[in-house]
DOLO-625188 format. One record per atom (N, C-alpha, C, O): residue number from 0; residue in one letter; atom name; y negated, x negated, z negated. Coordinates in nm, 2 decimals. Layout:
BEGIN
<pt num="NUM" residuo="a" atomo="CA" v="Y" u="X" w="Z"/>
...
% end
This chain:
BEGIN
<pt num="0" residuo="x" atomo="N" v="-0.87" u="-2.32" w="1.46"/>
<pt num="0" residuo="x" atomo="CA" v="-0.77" u="-2.24" w="1.38"/>
<pt num="0" residuo="x" atomo="C" v="-0.84" u="-2.24" w="1.25"/>
<pt num="0" residuo="x" atomo="O" v="-0.90" u="-2.33" w="1.20"/>
<pt num="1" residuo="x" atomo="N" v="-0.82" u="-2.12" w="1.20"/>
<pt num="1" residuo="x" atomo="CA" v="-0.87" u="-2.06" w="1.07"/>
<pt num="1" residuo="x" atomo="C" v="-0.77" u="-2.13" w="0.94"/>
<pt num="1" residuo="x" atomo="O" v="-0.65" u="-2.16" w="0.96"/>
<pt num="2" residuo="x" atomo="N" v="-0.83" u="-2.16" w="0.84"/>
<pt num="2" residuo="x" atomo="CA" v="-0.74" u="-2.18" w="0.74"/>
<pt num="2" residuo="x" atomo="C" v="-0.70" u="-2.07" w="0.65"/>
<pt num="2" residuo="x" atomo="O" v="-0.80" u="-2.01" w="0.60"/>
<pt num="3" residuo="x" atomo="N" v="-0.60" u="-2.03" w="0.62"/>
<pt num="3" residuo="x" atomo="CA" v="-0.58" u="-1.91" w="0.55"/>
<pt num="3" residuo="x" atomo="C" v="-0.58" u="-1.92" w="0.39"/>
<pt num="3" residuo="x" atomo="O" v="-0.56" u="-2.03" w="0.34"/>
<pt num="4" residuo="x" atomo="N" v="-0.62" u="-1.81" w="0.33"/>
<pt num="4" residuo="x" atomo="CA" v="-0.66" u="-1.81" w="0.19"/>
<pt num="4" residuo="x" atomo="C" v="-0.54" u="-1.75" w="0.10"/>
<pt num="4" residuo="x" atomo="O" v="-0.48" u="-1.65" w="0.14"/>
<pt num="5" residuo="x" atomo="N" v="-0.49" u="-1.80" w="-0.01"/>
<pt num="5" residuo="x" atomo="CA" v="-0.41" u="-1.74" w="-0.10"/>
<pt num="5" residuo="x" atomo="C" v="-0.48" u="-1.64" w="-0.19"/>
<pt num="5" residuo="x" atomo="O" v="-0.41" u="-1.57" w="-0.27"/>
<pt num="6" residuo="x" atomo="N" v="-0.60" u="-1.62" w="-0.18"/>
<pt num="6" residuo="x" atomo="CA" v="-0.69" u="-1.52" w="-0.26"/>
<pt num="6" residuo="x" atomo="C" v="-0.73" u="-1.41" w="-0.15"/>
<pt num="6" residuo="x" atomo="O" v="-0.78" u="-1.44" w="-0.04"/>
<pt num="7" residuo="x" atomo="N" v="-0.69" u="-1.29" w="-0.19"/>
<pt num="7" residuo="x" atomo="CA" v="-0.70" u="-1.17" w="-0.11"/>
<pt num="7" residuo="x" atomo="C" v="-0.85" u="-1.15" w="-0.14"/>
<pt num="7" residuo="x" atomo="O" v="-0.91" u="-1.20" w="-0.23"/>
<pt num="8" residuo="x" atomo="N" v="-0.89" u="-1.06" w="-0.04"/>
<pt num="8" residuo="x" atomo="CA" v="-1.03" u="-1.02" w="-0.07"/>
<pt num="8" residuo="x" atomo="C" v="-1.05" u="-0.95" w="-0.20"/>
<pt num="8" residuo="x" atomo="O" v="-0.99" u="-0.85" w="-0.24"/>
<pt num="9" residuo="x" atomo="N" v="-1.16" u="-1.01" w="-0.28"/>
<pt num="9" residuo="x" atomo="CA" v="-1.18" u="-0.96" w="-0.43"/>
<pt num="9" residuo="x" atomo="C" v="-1.33" u="-0.97" w="-0.42"/>
<pt num="9" residuo="x" atomo="O" v="-1.38" u="-1.03" w="-0.33"/>
<pt num="10" residuo="x" atomo="N" v="-1.40" u="-0.92" w="-0.50"/>
<pt num="10" residuo="x" atomo="CA" v="-1.53" u="-0.91" w="-0.55"/>
<pt num="10" residuo="x" atomo="C" v="-1.56" u="-0.84" w="-0.70"/>
<pt num="10" residuo="x" atomo="O" v="-1.50" u="-0.75" w="-0.75"/>
<pt num="11" residuo="x" atomo="N" v="-1.66" u="-0.89" w="-0.75"/>
<pt num="11" residuo="x" atomo="CA" v="-1.72" u="-0.81" w="-0.88"/>
<pt num="11" residuo="x" atomo="C" v="-1.82" u="-0.76" w="-0.84"/>
<pt num="11" residuo="x" atomo="O" v="-1.91" u="-0.81" w="-0.78"/>
<pt num="12" residuo="x" atomo="N" v="-1.82" u="-0.62" w="-0.89"/>
<pt num="12" residuo="x" atomo="CA" v="-1.95" u="-0.53" w="-0.87"/>
<pt num="12" residuo="x" atomo="C" v="-1.97" u="-0.48" w="-0.99"/>
<pt num="12" residuo="x" atomo="O" v="-1.92" u="-0.52" w="-1.09"/>
<pt num="13" residuo="x" atomo="N" v="-2.06" u="-0.36" w="-0.97"/>
<pt num="13" residuo="x" atomo="CA" v="-2.08" u="-0.25" w="-1.08"/>
<pt num="13" residuo="x" atomo="C" v="-2.02" u="-0.13" w="-1.04"/>
<pt num="13" residuo="x" atomo="O" v="-2.02" u="-0.11" w="-0.92"/>
<pt num="14" residuo="x" atomo="N" v="-1.98" u="-0.04" w="-1.14"/>
<pt num="14" residuo="x" atomo="CA" v="-1.92" u="0.08" w="-1.11"/>
<pt num="14" residuo="x" atomo="C" v="-2.03" u="0.18" w="-1.06"/>
<pt num="14" residuo="x" atomo="O" v="-2.14" u="0.17" w="-1.12"/>
<pt num="15" residuo="x" atomo="N" v="-2.01" u="0.27" w="-0.96"/>
<pt num="15" residuo="x" atomo="CA" v="-2.10" u="0.36" w="-0.93"/>
<pt num="15" residuo="x" atomo="C" v="-2.10" u="0.49" w="-1.00"/>
<pt num="15" residuo="x" atomo="O" v="-2.20" u="0.56" w="-1.02"/>
<pt num="16" residuo="x" atomo="N" v="-1.96" u="0.52" w="-1.06"/>
<pt num="16" residuo="x" atomo="CA" v="-1.93" u="0.63" w="-1.12"/>
<pt num="16" residuo="x" atomo="C" v="-1.84" u="0.60" w="-1.23"/>
<pt num="16" residuo="x" atomo="O" v="-1.79" u="0.49" w="-1.23"/>
<pt num="17" residuo="x" atomo="N" v="-1.81" u="0.66" w="-1.32"/>
<pt num="17" residuo="x" atomo="CA" v="-1.71" u="0.65" w="-1.43"/>
<pt num="17" residuo="x" atomo="C" v="-1.57" u="0.68" w="-1.40"/>
<pt num="17" residuo="x" atomo="O" v="-1.56" u="0.79" w="-1.34"/>
<pt num="18" residuo="x" atomo="N" v="-1.47" u="0.62" w="-1.41"/>
<pt num="18" residuo="x" atomo="CA" v="-1.34" u="0.60" w="-1.36"/>
<pt num="18" residuo="x" atomo="C" v="-1.24" u="0.54" w="-1.45"/>
<pt num="18" residuo="x" atomo="O" v="-1.29" u="0.46" w="-1.53"/>
<pt num="19" residuo="x" atomo="N" v="-1.13" u="0.56" w="-1.44"/>
<pt num="19" residuo="x" atomo="CA" v="-1.02" u="0.47" w="-1.53"/>
<pt num="19" residuo="x" atomo="C" v="-0.99" u="0.34" w="-1.45"/>
<pt num="19" residuo="x" atomo="O" v="-1.01" u="0.33" w="-1.33"/>
<pt num="20" residuo="x" atomo="N" v="-0.94" u="0.25" w="-1.53"/>
<pt num="20" residuo="x" atomo="CA" v="-0.90" u="0.12" w="-1.50"/>
<pt num="20" residuo="x" atomo="C" v="-0.76" u="0.14" w="-1.42"/>
<pt num="20" residuo="x" atomo="O" v="-0.66" u="0.21" w="-1.46"/>
<pt num="21" residuo="x" atomo="N" v="-0.76" u="0.08" w="-1.31"/>
<pt num="21" residuo="x" atomo="CA" v="-0.61" u="0.08" w="-1.23"/>
<pt num="21" residuo="x" atomo="C" v="-0.51" u="0.01" w="-1.31"/>
<pt num="21" residuo="x" atomo="O" v="-0.40" u="0.04" w="-1.28"/>
<pt num="22" residuo="x" atomo="N" v="-0.53" u="-0.08" w="-1.42"/>
<pt num="22" residuo="x" atomo="CA" v="-0.43" u="-0.15" w="-1.46"/>
<pt num="22" residuo="x" atomo="C" v="-0.38" u="-0.07" w="-1.60"/>
<pt num="22" residuo="x" atomo="O" v="-0.27" u="-0.09" w="-1.66"/>
<pt num="23" residuo="x" atomo="N" v="-0.48" u="0.00" w="-1.65"/>
<pt num="23" residuo="x" atomo="CA" v="-0.44" u="0.06" w="-1.77"/>
<pt num="23" residuo="x" atomo="C" v="-0.54" u="0.18" w="-1.78"/>
<pt num="23" residuo="x" atomo="O" v="-0.66" u="0.17" w="-1.80"/>
<pt num="24" residuo="x" atomo="N" v="-0.47" u="0.32" w="-1.78"/>
<pt num="24" residuo="x" atomo="CA" v="-0.56" u="0.43" w="-1.77"/>
<pt num="24" residuo="x" atomo="C" v="-0.61" u="0.47" w="-1.90"/>
<pt num="24" residuo="x" atomo="O" v="-0.67" u="0.58" w="-1.91"/>
<pt num="25" residuo="x" atomo="N" v="-0.60" u="0.39" w="-2.02"/>
<pt num="25" residuo="x" atomo="CA" v="-0.66" u="0.40" w="-2.14"/>
<pt num="25" residuo="x" atomo="C" v="-0.81" u="0.33" w="-2.15"/>
<pt num="25" residuo="x" atomo="O" v="-0.90" u="0.34" w="-2.23"/>
<pt num="26" residuo="x" atomo="N" v="-0.80" u="0.25" w="-2.03"/>
<pt num="26" residuo="x" atomo="CA" v="-0.94" u="0.16" w="-2.02"/>
<pt num="26" residuo="x" atomo="C" v="-1.02" u="0.24" w="-1.92"/>
<pt num="26" residuo="x" atomo="O" v="-0.98" u="0.27" w="-1.81"/>
<pt num="27" residuo="x" atomo="N" v="-1.15" u="0.28" w="-1.97"/>
<pt num="27" residuo="x" atomo="CA" v="-1.23" u="0.37" w="-1.91"/>
<pt num="27" residuo="x" atomo="C" v="-1.37" u="0.28" w="-1.85"/>
<pt num="27" residuo="x" atomo="O" v="-1.45" u="0.23" w="-1.93"/>
<pt num="28" residuo="x" atomo="N" v="-1.38" u="0.27" w="-1.71"/>
<pt num="28" residuo="x" atomo="CA" v="-1.49" u="0.20" w="-1.67"/>
<pt num="28" residuo="x" atomo="C" v="-1.61" u="0.31" w="-1.65"/>
<pt num="28" residuo="x" atomo="O" v="-1.61" u="0.40" w="-1.57"/>
<pt num="29" residuo="x" atomo="N" v="-1.72" u="0.28" w="-1.73"/>
<pt num="29" residuo="x" atomo="CA" v="-1.84" u="0.37" w="-1.71"/>
<pt num="29" residuo="x" atomo="C" v="-1.92" u="0.33" w="-1.60"/>
<pt num="29" residuo="x" atomo="O" v="-1.91" u="0.22" w="-1.54"/>
<pt num="30" residuo="x" atomo="N" v="-2.01" u="0.42" w="-1.57"/>
<pt num="30" residuo="x" atomo="CA" v="-2.11" u="0.40" w="-1.44"/>
<pt num="30" residuo="x" atomo="C" v="-2.21" u="0.27" w="-1.50"/>
<pt num="30" residuo="x" atomo="O" v="-2.28" u="0.28" w="-1.60"/>
<pt num="31" residuo="x" atomo="N" v="-2.22" u="0.17" w="-1.43"/>
<pt num="31" residuo="x" atomo="CA" v="-2.28" u="0.05" w="-1.44"/>
<pt num="31" residuo="x" atomo="C" v="-2.23" u="-0.06" w="-1.50"/>
<pt num="31" residuo="x" atomo="O" v="-2.29" u="-0.16" w="-1.53"/>
<pt num="32" residuo="x" atomo="N" v="-2.10" u="-0.03" w="-1.52"/>
<pt num="32" residuo="x" atomo="CA" v="-2.01" u="-0.16" w="-1.59"/>
<pt num="32" residuo="x" atomo="C" v="-1.95" u="-0.23" w="-1.48"/>
<pt num="32" residuo="x" atomo="O" v="-1.91" u="-0.18" w="-1.37"/>
<pt num="33" residuo="x" atomo="N" v="-1.96" u="-0.36" w="-1.52"/>
<pt num="33" residuo="x" atomo="CA" v="-1.92" u="-0.49" w="-1.44"/>
<pt num="33" residuo="x" atomo="C" v="-1.76" u="-0.45" w="-1.42"/>
<pt num="33" residuo="x" atomo="O" v="-1.69" u="-0.42" w="-1.52"/>
<pt num="34" residuo="x" atomo="N" v="-1.70" u="-0.46" w="-1.28"/>
<pt num="34" residuo="x" atomo="CA" v="-1.58" u="-0.44" w="-1.29"/>
<pt num="34" residuo="x" atomo="C" v="-1.51" u="-0.54" w="-1.14"/>
<pt num="34" residuo="x" atomo="O" v="-1.58" u="-0.57" w="-1.04"/>
<pt num="35" residuo="x" atomo="N" v="-1.38" u="-0.58" w="-1.16"/>
<pt num="35" residuo="x" atomo="CA" v="-1.33" u="-0.64" w="-1.04"/>
<pt num="35" residuo="x" atomo="C" v="-1.26" u="-0.56" w="-0.96"/>
<pt num="35" residuo="x" atomo="O" v="-1.19" u="-0.47" w="-1.00"/>
<pt num="36" residuo="x" atomo="N" v="-1.30" u="-0.59" w="-0.84"/>
<pt num="36" residuo="x" atomo="CA" v="-1.26" u="-0.51" w="-0.73"/>
<pt num="36" residuo="x" atomo="C" v="-1.15" u="-0.59" w="-0.64"/>
<pt num="36" residuo="x" atomo="O" v="-1.18" u="-0.70" w="-0.61"/>
<pt num="37" residuo="x" atomo="N" v="-1.05" u="-0.53" w="-0.61"/>
<pt num="37" residuo="x" atomo="CA" v="-0.95" u="-0.60" w="-0.52"/>
<pt num="37" residuo="x" atomo="C" v="-0.90" u="-0.52" w="-0.40"/>
<pt num="37" residuo="x" atomo="O" v="-0.87" u="-0.40" w="-0.42"/>
<pt num="38" residuo="x" atomo="N" v="-0.89" u="-0.57" w="-0.29"/>
<pt num="38" residuo="x" atomo="CA" v="-0.86" u="-0.51" w="-0.17"/>
<pt num="38" residuo="x" atomo="C" v="-0.72" u="-0.49" w="-0.19"/>
<pt num="38" residuo="x" atomo="O" v="-0.65" u="-0.57" w="-0.23"/>
<pt num="39" residuo="x" atomo="N" v="-0.68" u="-0.34" w="-0.14"/>
<pt num="39" residuo="x" atomo="CA" v="-0.56" u="-0.31" w="-0.13"/>
<pt num="39" residuo="x" atomo="C" v="-0.54" u="-0.22" w="0.00"/>
<pt num="39" residuo="x" atomo="O" v="-0.56" u="-0.10" w="0.02"/>
<pt num="40" residuo="x" atomo="N" v="-0.50" u="-0.31" w="0.10"/>
<pt num="40" residuo="x" atomo="CA" v="-0.47" u="-0.24" w="0.22"/>
<pt num="40" residuo="x" atomo="C" v="-0.63" u="-0.21" w="0.26"/>
<pt num="40" residuo="x" atomo="O" v="-0.72" u="-0.29" w="0.28"/>
<pt num="41" residuo="x" atomo="N" v="-0.63" u="-0.07" w="0.27"/>
<pt num="41" residuo="x" atomo="CA" v="-0.73" u="-0.02" w="0.35"/>
<pt num="41" residuo="x" atomo="C" v="-0.86" u="0.03" w="0.23"/>
<pt num="41" residuo="x" atomo="O" v="-0.97" u="0.07" w="0.26"/>
<pt num="42" residuo="x" atomo="N" v="-0.79" u="0.02" w="0.10"/>
<pt num="42" residuo="x" atomo="CA" v="-0.88" u="0.08" w="-0.01"/>
<pt num="42" residuo="x" atomo="C" v="-0.91" u="-0.04" w="-0.11"/>
<pt num="42" residuo="x" atomo="O" v="-0.87" u="-0.16" w="-0.07"/>
<pt num="43" residuo="x" atomo="N" v="-0.96" u="-0.02" w="-0.22"/>
<pt num="43" residuo="x" atomo="CA" v="-0.98" u="-0.10" w="-0.33"/>
<pt num="43" residuo="x" atomo="C" v="-0.92" u="-0.05" w="-0.46"/>
<pt num="43" residuo="x" atomo="O" v="-0.91" u="0.06" w="-0.51"/>
<pt num="44" residuo="x" atomo="N" v="-0.89" u="-0.15" w="-0.52"/>
<pt num="44" residuo="x" atomo="CA" v="-0.82" u="-0.14" w="-0.68"/>
<pt num="44" residuo="x" atomo="C" v="-0.95" u="-0.18" w="-0.77"/>
<pt num="44" residuo="x" atomo="O" v="-1.02" u="-0.27" w="-0.73"/>
<pt num="45" residuo="x" atomo="N" v="-0.98" u="-0.11" w="-0.87"/>
<pt num="45" residuo="x" atomo="CA" v="-1.08" u="-0.15" w="-0.96"/>
<pt num="45" residuo="x" atomo="C" v="-1.02" u="-0.16" w="-1.10"/>
<pt num="45" residuo="x" atomo="O" v="-0.95" u="-0.08" w="-1.16"/>
<pt num="46" residuo="x" atomo="N" v="-1.07" u="-0.27" w="-1.16"/>
<pt num="46" residuo="x" atomo="CA" v="-1.02" u="-0.32" w="-1.30"/>
<pt num="46" residuo="x" atomo="C" v="-1.14" u="-0.34" w="-1.39"/>
<pt num="46" residuo="x" atomo="O" v="-1.24" u="-0.40" w="-1.35"/>
<pt num="47" residuo="x" atomo="N" v="-1.11" u="-0.29" w="-1.51"/>
<pt num="47" residuo="x" atomo="CA" v="-1.22" u="-0.31" w="-1.63"/>
<pt num="47" residuo="x" atomo="C" v="-1.23" u="-0.47" w="-1.66"/>
<pt num="47" residuo="x" atomo="O" v="-1.15" u="-0.55" w="-1.61"/>
<pt num="48" residuo="x" atomo="N" v="-1.33" u="-0.50" w="-1.74"/>
<pt num="48" residuo="x" atomo="CA" v="-1.37" u="-0.64" w="-1.75"/>
<pt num="48" residuo="x" atomo="C" v="-1.21" u="-0.69" w="-1.83"/>
<pt num="48" residuo="x" atomo="O" v="-1.15" u="-0.79" w="-1.77"/>
<pt num="49" residuo="x" atomo="N" v="-1.16" u="-0.63" w="-1.93"/>
<pt num="49" residuo="x" atomo="CA" v="-1.06" u="-0.69" w="-1.99"/>
<pt num="49" residuo="x" atomo="C" v="-0.94" u="-0.72" w="-1.92"/>
<pt num="49" residuo="x" atomo="O" v="-0.87" u="-0.82" w="-1.94"/>
<pt num="50" residuo="x" atomo="N" v="-0.92" u="-0.62" w="-1.83"/>
<pt num="50" residuo="x" atomo="CA" v="-0.78" u="-0.64" w="-1.75"/>
<pt num="50" residuo="x" atomo="C" v="-0.82" u="-0.73" w="-1.64"/>
<pt num="50" residuo="x" atomo="O" v="-0.73" u="-0.79" w="-1.59"/>
<pt num="51" residuo="x" atomo="N" v="-0.95" u="-0.75" w="-1.59"/>
<pt num="51" residuo="x" atomo="CA" v="-0.99" u="-0.85" w="-1.49"/>
<pt num="51" residuo="x" atomo="C" v="-0.95" u="-0.99" w="-1.55"/>
<pt num="51" residuo="x" atomo="O" v="-0.87" u="-1.07" w="-1.50"/>
<pt num="52" residuo="x" atomo="N" v="-1.02" u="-1.00" w="-1.67"/>
<pt num="52" residuo="x" atomo="CA" v="-1.01" u="-1.15" w="-1.74"/>
<pt num="52" residuo="x" atomo="C" v="-0.87" u="-1.19" w="-1.74"/>
<pt num="52" residuo="x" atomo="O" v="-0.84" u="-1.30" w="-1.71"/>
<pt num="53" residuo="x" atomo="N" v="-0.77" u="-1.10" w="-1.78"/>
<pt num="53" residuo="x" atomo="CA" v="-0.63" u="-1.12" w="-1.79"/>
<pt num="53" residuo="x" atomo="C" v="-0.57" u="-1.14" w="-1.65"/>
<pt num="53" residuo="x" atomo="O" v="-0.48" u="-1.23" w="-1.64"/>
<pt num="54" residuo="x" atomo="N" v="-0.61" u="-1.07" w="-1.56"/>
<pt num="54" residuo="x" atomo="CA" v="-0.55" u="-1.10" w="-1.41"/>
<pt num="54" residuo="x" atomo="C" v="-0.62" u="-1.23" w="-1.38"/>
<pt num="54" residuo="x" atomo="O" v="-0.54" u="-1.31" w="-1.34"/>
<pt num="55" residuo="x" atomo="N" v="-0.73" u="-1.27" w="-1.38"/>
<pt num="55" residuo="x" atomo="CA" v="-0.79" u="-1.39" w="-1.33"/>
<pt num="55" residuo="x" atomo="C" v="-0.71" u="-1.51" w="-1.40"/>
<pt num="55" residuo="x" atomo="O" v="-0.68" u="-1.61" w="-1.33"/>
<pt num="56" residuo="x" atomo="N" v="-0.69" u="-1.51" w="-1.53"/>
<pt num="56" residuo="x" atomo="CA" v="-0.62" u="-1.61" w="-1.61"/>
<pt num="56" residuo="x" atomo="C" v="-0.49" u="-1.63" w="-1.56"/>
<pt num="56" residuo="x" atomo="O" v="-0.45" u="-1.74" w="-1.54"/>
<pt num="57" residuo="x" atomo="N" v="-0.42" u="-1.53" w="-1.54"/>
<pt num="57" residuo="x" atomo="CA" v="-0.26" u="-1.54" w="-1.50"/>
<pt num="57" residuo="x" atomo="C" v="-0.27" u="-1.61" w="-1.37"/>
<pt num="57" residuo="x" atomo="O" v="-0.20" u="-1.71" w="-1.34"/>
<pt num="58" residuo="x" atomo="N" v="-0.36" u="-1.54" w="-1.28"/>
<pt num="58" residuo="x" atomo="CA" v="-0.37" u="-1.61" w="-1.13"/>
<pt num="58" residuo="x" atomo="C" v="-0.40" u="-1.78" w="-1.13"/>
<pt num="58" residuo="x" atomo="O" v="-0.34" u="-1.85" w="-1.06"/>
<pt num="59" residuo="x" atomo="N" v="-0.50" u="-1.82" w="-1.21"/>
<pt num="59" residuo="x" atomo="CA" v="-0.55" u="-1.94" w="-1.22"/>
<pt num="59" residuo="x" atomo="C" v="-0.42" u="-2.03" w="-1.27"/>
<pt num="59" residuo="x" atomo="O" v="-0.40" u="-2.13" w="-1.21"/>
<pt num="60" residuo="x" atomo="N" v="-0.35" u="-2.00" w="-1.36"/>
<pt num="60" residuo="x" atomo="CA" v="-0.23" u="-2.04" w="-1.40"/>
<pt num="60" residuo="x" atomo="C" v="-0.12" u="-2.07" w="-1.29"/>
<pt num="60" residuo="x" atomo="O" v="-0.07" u="-2.18" w="-1.26"/>
<pt num="61" residuo="x" atomo="N" v="-0.11" u="-1.96" w="-1.23"/>
<pt num="61" residuo="x" atomo="CA" v="-0.02" u="-1.96" w="-1.10"/>
<pt num="61" residuo="x" atomo="C" v="-0.08" u="-2.07" w="-0.99"/>
<pt num="61" residuo="x" atomo="O" v="-0.01" u="-2.15" w="-0.92"/>
<pt num="62" residuo="x" atomo="N" v="-0.20" u="-2.06" w="-0.98"/>
<pt num="62" residuo="x" atomo="CA" v="-0.27" u="-2.15" w="-0.86"/>
<pt num="62" residuo="x" atomo="C" v="-0.24" u="-2.30" w="-0.91"/>
<pt num="62" residuo="x" atomo="O" v="-0.22" u="-2.40" w="-0.83"/>
<pt num="63" residuo="x" atomo="N" v="-0.26" u="-2.32" w="-1.04"/>
<pt num="63" residuo="x" atomo="CA" v="-0.27" u="-2.45" w="-1.08"/>
<pt num="63" residuo="x" atomo="C" v="-0.10" u="-2.50" w="-1.07"/>
<pt num="63" residuo="x" atomo="O" v="-0.08" u="-2.62" w="-1.04"/>
<pt num="64" residuo="x" atomo="N" v="-0.01" u="-2.42" w="-1.10"/>
<pt num="64" residuo="x" atomo="CA" v="0.13" u="-2.46" w="-1.07"/>
<pt num="64" residuo="x" atomo="C" v="0.14" u="-2.51" w="-0.93"/>
<pt num="64" residuo="x" atomo="O" v="0.19" u="-2.62" w="-0.89"/>
<pt num="65" residuo="x" atomo="N" v="0.09" u="-2.40" w="-0.84"/>
<pt num="65" residuo="x" atomo="CA" v="0.11" u="-2.45" w="-0.69"/>
<pt num="65" residuo="x" atomo="C" v="0.05" u="-2.55" w="-0.65"/>
<pt num="65" residuo="x" atomo="O" v="0.11" u="-2.61" w="-0.56"/>
<pt num="66" residuo="x" atomo="N" v="-0.05" u="-2.61" w="-0.70"/>
<pt num="66" residuo="x" atomo="CA" v="-0.14" u="-2.73" w="-0.68"/>
<pt num="66" residuo="x" atomo="C" v="-0.04" u="-2.86" w="-0.69"/>
<pt num="66" residuo="x" atomo="O" v="-0.04" u="-2.95" w="-0.61"/>
<pt num="67" residuo="x" atomo="N" v="0.03" u="-2.85" w="-0.78"/>
<pt num="67" residuo="x" atomo="CA" v="0.15" u="-2.94" w="-0.79"/>
<pt num="67" residuo="x" atomo="C" v="0.23" u="-2.98" w="-0.66"/>
<pt num="67" residuo="x" atomo="O" v="0.27" u="-3.09" w="-0.65"/>
<pt num="68" residuo="x" atomo="N" v="0.26" u="-2.90" w="-0.59"/>
<pt num="68" residuo="x" atomo="CA" v="0.34" u="-2.89" w="-0.45"/>
<pt num="68" residuo="x" atomo="C" v="0.49" u="-2.92" w="-0.50"/>
<pt num="68" residuo="x" atomo="O" v="0.55" u="-3.00" w="-0.44"/>
<pt num="69" residuo="x" atomo="N" v="0.53" u="-2.87" w="-0.61"/>
<pt num="69" residuo="x" atomo="CA" v="0.67" u="-2.91" w="-0.66"/>
<pt num="69" residuo="x" atomo="C" v="0.72" u="-2.77" w="-0.64"/>
<pt num="69" residuo="x" atomo="O" v="0.66" u="-2.67" w="-0.68"/>
<pt num="70" residuo="x" atomo="N" v="0.87" u="-2.77" w="-0.57"/>
<pt num="70" residuo="x" atomo="CA" v="0.94" u="-2.67" w="-0.58"/>
<pt num="70" residuo="x" atomo="C" v="0.99" u="-2.60" w="-0.69"/>
<pt num="70" residuo="x" atomo="O" v="1.05" u="-2.68" w="-0.77"/>
<pt num="71" residuo="x" atomo="N" v="0.99" u="-2.47" w="-0.73"/>
<pt num="71" residuo="x" atomo="CA" v="1.05" u="-2.42" w="-0.83"/>
<pt num="71" residuo="x" atomo="C" v="1.20" u="-2.42" w="-0.85"/>
<pt num="71" residuo="x" atomo="O" v="1.27" u="-2.41" w="-0.75"/>
<pt num="72" residuo="x" atomo="N" v="1.25" u="-2.43" w="-0.97"/>
<pt num="72" residuo="x" atomo="CA" v="1.40" u="-2.44" w="-0.98"/>
<pt num="72" residuo="x" atomo="C" v="1.44" u="-2.28" w="-1.01"/>
<pt num="72" residuo="x" atomo="O" v="1.39" u="-2.21" w="-1.10"/>
<pt num="73" residuo="x" atomo="N" v="1.53" u="-2.24" w="-0.92"/>
<pt num="73" residuo="x" atomo="CA" v="1.57" u="-2.09" w="-0.94"/>
<pt num="73" residuo="x" atomo="C" v="1.65" u="-2.09" w="-1.08"/>
<pt num="73" residuo="x" atomo="O" v="1.72" u="-2.18" w="-1.11"/>
<pt num="74" residuo="x" atomo="N" v="1.62" u="-1.98" w="-1.18"/>
<pt num="74" residuo="x" atomo="CA" v="1.71" u="-1.98" w="-1.30"/>
<pt num="74" residuo="x" atomo="C" v="1.85" u="-1.92" w="-1.26"/>
<pt num="74" residuo="x" atomo="O" v="1.94" u="-1.92" w="-1.35"/>
% end
């Protein structure tokens, strides 16, 4: 039996061509820039370094909270 992962398929790669970040269209990813690549069904979403760092930091906080295995109290 395979163990499931909470982390969807992600990778860090370099952009093959220039394009906008999918989190913020004002952020431009230039050819050769490092970017975060996140699987979105059949395609990929690409994020600039600044947005990627925010996404990763936020998700680390969420995973750390989950690690306590304590139910959240609904507000």
